[in-house]
C-alpha positions as semicolon CSV with decimal commas, in nm:
position;residue;x (nm);y (nm);z (nm)
1;M;15,674;18,131;14,464
2;R;15,440;18,441;14,412
3;M;15,189;18,363;14,152
4;L;15,168;18,649;13,854
5;D;14,929;18,909;13,911
6;R;14,685;19,059;13,610
7;E;14,930;19,334;13,557
8;F;15,156;19,072;13,433
9;Y;14,936;18,968;13,138
10;N;14,763;19,323;13,091
11;R;15,088;19,394;12,805
12;D;15,142;19,297;12,435
13;S;15,111;18,899;12,378
14;L;15,519;18,949;12,240
15;I;15,623;19,064;12,562
16;V;15,430;18,828;12,804
17;A;15,524;18,516;12,580
18;K;15,894;18,545;12,575
19;E;15,821;18,669;12,993
20;L;15,660;18,375;13,027
21;L;15,919;18,073;12,953
22;G;16,084;17,984;13,293
23;K;15,738;17,989;13,484
24;V;15,566;17,732;13,603
25;L;15,221;17,636;13,515
26;V;15,042;17,481;13,842
27;H;14,691;17,279;13,843
28;E;14,518;17,223;14,160
29;I;14,288;16,919;14,153
30;N;14,116;16,750;14,478
31;G;14,416;16,846;14,694
32;Q;14,681;16,760;14,467
33;R;14,933;16,983;14,281
34;I;15,018;16,955;13,926
35;S;15,324;17,169;13,775
36;A;15,531;17,221;13,476
37;K;15,821;17,465;13,340
38;I;15,653;17,671;13,062
39;V;15,921;17,604;12,785
40;E;15,732;17,702;12,454
41;T;15,530;17,944;12,395
42;E;15,352;18,099;12,057
43;A;15,240;18,503;12,074
44;Y;14,880;18,567;11,876
45;M;14,821;18,959;11,837
46;G;14,481;18,944;11,756
47;V;14,255;19,138;11,537
48;S;14,596;19,261;11,290
49;D;14,699;18,879;11,324
50;K;14,581;18,648;11,044
51;A;14,726;18,354;11,267
52;A;14,480;18,450;11,534
53;H;14,104;18,365;11,619
54;S;14,002;18,711;11,662
55;Y;14,178;18,797;11,360
56;G;13,967;19,095;11,167
57;G;13,800;19,182;11,475
58;R;13,595;18,866;11,431
59;R;13,408;18,831;11,771
60;T;13,216;18,443;11,810
61;P;13,089;18,258;12,152
62;R;13,428;18,073;12,109
63;V;13,651;18,372;12,132
64;E;13,463;18,631;12,296
65;V;13,704;18,513;12,593
66;M;13,997;18,672;12,404
67;Y;13,787;19,008;12,420
68;G;13,782;19,023;12,820
69;R;14,016;19,086;13,127
70;P;14,342;18,985;13,078
71;G;14,481;18,644;13,308
72;V;14,225;18,452;13,184
73;S;14,250;18,115;13,030
74;Y;14,140;18,079;12,650
75;V;14,072;17,678;12,615
76;F;13,957;17,555;12,246
77;F;13,944;17,207;12,095
78;I;14,134;17,098;11,753
79;Y;14,095;16,841;11,517
80;G;13,806;16,669;11,703
81;M;14,058;16,518;11,975
82;H;14,308;16,785;12,145
83;N;14,243;17,081;12,407
84;C;14,499;17,375;12,364
85;F;14,548;17,592;12,663
86;N;14,619;17,997;12,575
87;I;14,665;18,270;12,812
88;V;14,444;18,591;12,783
89;T;14,705;18,920;12,718
90;Q;14,663;19,271;12,676
91;E;14,370;19,475;12,791
92;E;13,978;19,440;12,766
93;G;13,848;19,443;12,382
94;N;14,196;19,369;12,265
95;P;14,207;19,029;12,185
96;Q;14,536;18,875;12,225
97;A;14,653;18,527;12,365
98;V;14,988;18,337;12,434
99;L;14,916;17,989;12,369
100;I;15,152;17,722;12,601
101;R;15,324;17,494;12,313
102;A;15,537;17,274;12,602
103;V;15,587;17,289;12,928
104;E;15,864;17,049;13,176
105;P;15,721;16,849;13,462
106;V;15,804;16,957;13,771
107;E;15,582;16,804;14,055
108;G;15,269;16,559;14,018
109;L;15,451;16,350;13,799
110;D;15,295;16,015;13,886
111;L;14,932;16,221;13,786
112;M;15,040;16,323;13,442
113;A;15,161;16,002;13,367
114;Q;14,844;15,888;13,495
115;N;14,618;16,095;13,284
116;R;14,854;16,048;13,004
117;F;14,905;15,721;12,929
118;G;14,733;15,527;13,208
119;K;15,026;15,397;13,412
120;A;15,286;15,534;13,695
121;Y;15,593;15,774;13,606
122;N;15,798;15,529;13,663
123;Q;15,669;15,279;13,413
124;L;15,664;15,528;13,126
125;S;15,907;15,457;12,830
126;K;16,208;15,672;12,741
127;S;15,994;15,790;12,451
128;Q;15,677;15,834;12,700
129;S;15,853;16,038;12,894
130;K;16,019;16,261;12,652
131;S;15,632;16,307;12,487
132;L;15,482;16,329;12,811
133;T;15,412;16,744;12,743
134;N;15,585;16,801;12,485
135;G;15,314;16,977;12,299
136;P;14,962;17,171;12,320
137;G;14,740;16,908;12,321
138;K;14,952;16,686;12,546
139;L;15,042;16,897;12,888
140;C;14,645;16,981;12,862
141;Q;14,598;16,601;12,885
142;A;14,888;16,551;13,123
143;L;14,773;16,914;13,340
144;A;14,420;16,753;13,291
145;I;14,328;17,078;13,150
146;D;13,975;17,098;12,906
147;R;13,726;17,315;12,816
148;S;13,586;17,382;13,164
149;L;13,849;17,514;13,234
150;N;13,787;17,799;12,977
151;G;13,768;18,177;13,096
152;E;13,927;18,005;13,421
153;D;14,093;18,314;13,604
154;L;14,454;18,201;13,628
155;C;14,466;18,546;13,896
156;G;14,267;18,272;14,104
157;G;14,401;17,988;14,340
158;R;14,319;17,639;14,097
159;L;14,504;17,727;13,782
160;Y;14,739;17,920;13,777
161;V;15,144;18,046;13,659
162;R;15,379;18,152;13,944
163;E;15,758;18,279;13,929
164;G;15,983;17,979;13,856
165;E;16,361;17,962;13,940
166;T;16,541;18,256;13,895
167;E;16,762;18,143;13,592
168;E;16,963;18,286;13,283
169;L;16,718;18,139;12,976
170;N;16,885;18,126;12,623
171;I;16,550;18,205;12,409
172;V;16,501;18,120;12,051
173;S;16,256;18,298;11,839
174;A;16,130;18,062;11,563
175;K;15,818;18,062;11,363
176;R;15,489;17,926;11,481
177;I;15,318;17,584;11,415
178;G;15,026;17,484;11,211
179;I;14,883;17,803;11,097
180;D;15,027;17,748;10,691
181;Y;14,687;17,940;10,596
182;A;14,784;18,263;10,787
183;E;14,974;18,423;10,465
184;E;15,283;18,656;10,553
185;A;15,207;18,598;10,961
186;K;15,292;18,246;10,878
187;D;15,661;18,350;10,878
188;Y;15,653;18,572;11,182
189;L;15,895;18,470;11,414
190;W;15,685;18,474;11,717
191;R;15,714;18,138;11,860
192;F;15,965;18,126;12,171
193;Y;16,112;17,844;12,321
194;I;16,416;17,770;12,552
195;N;16,703;17,649;12,368
196;D;16,822;17,267;12,469
197;N;16,507;17,180;12,661
198;K;16,391;16,841;12,555
199;F;16,063;16,921;12,634
200;V;16,019;17,181;12,319
201;S;15,774;17,060;12,060
202;V;15,950;17,084;11,782
203;K;16,344;17,227;11,720
């Protein structure tokens, strides 16, 4: 399956967030491959979006990567315990991004299970299997994505997104999660997920 190119990401976050659904996130580590289908995303629209780290043109070392070229990773740490993986969109200087909120495991399930729970996939309980990658922090742990990958070129060969299977997707639009501080922006329907997928974080 073809890797997504930079032009795919060089567009409005709302467009990219929807079109990433059904695509496959891949992390190649020491000759092993972990991959998972993207099933939930959130768009962050940059300087005009009160929920975005770059709102109002905020430019700190933490968010600098969002001002760079599209198609690179923006990984940040929250609550002192979780990494969140985002993909930078739009042209340089326009700091938009898409948060990957949930993925469905495809390849490397044992490695994901070891990363999350310290045991093989077939040893997971039913609840552990469901919670393997159904949230931004969980998927980062399962796919071994941390801040060392902040700024990683997703058009390279280690961490990337490729085309998925051709399928008809029933996409739901909803409010973003955990942004109650964002005034009117908290009500924007800028979260997108595949309806009826069990790995979606919040229905």
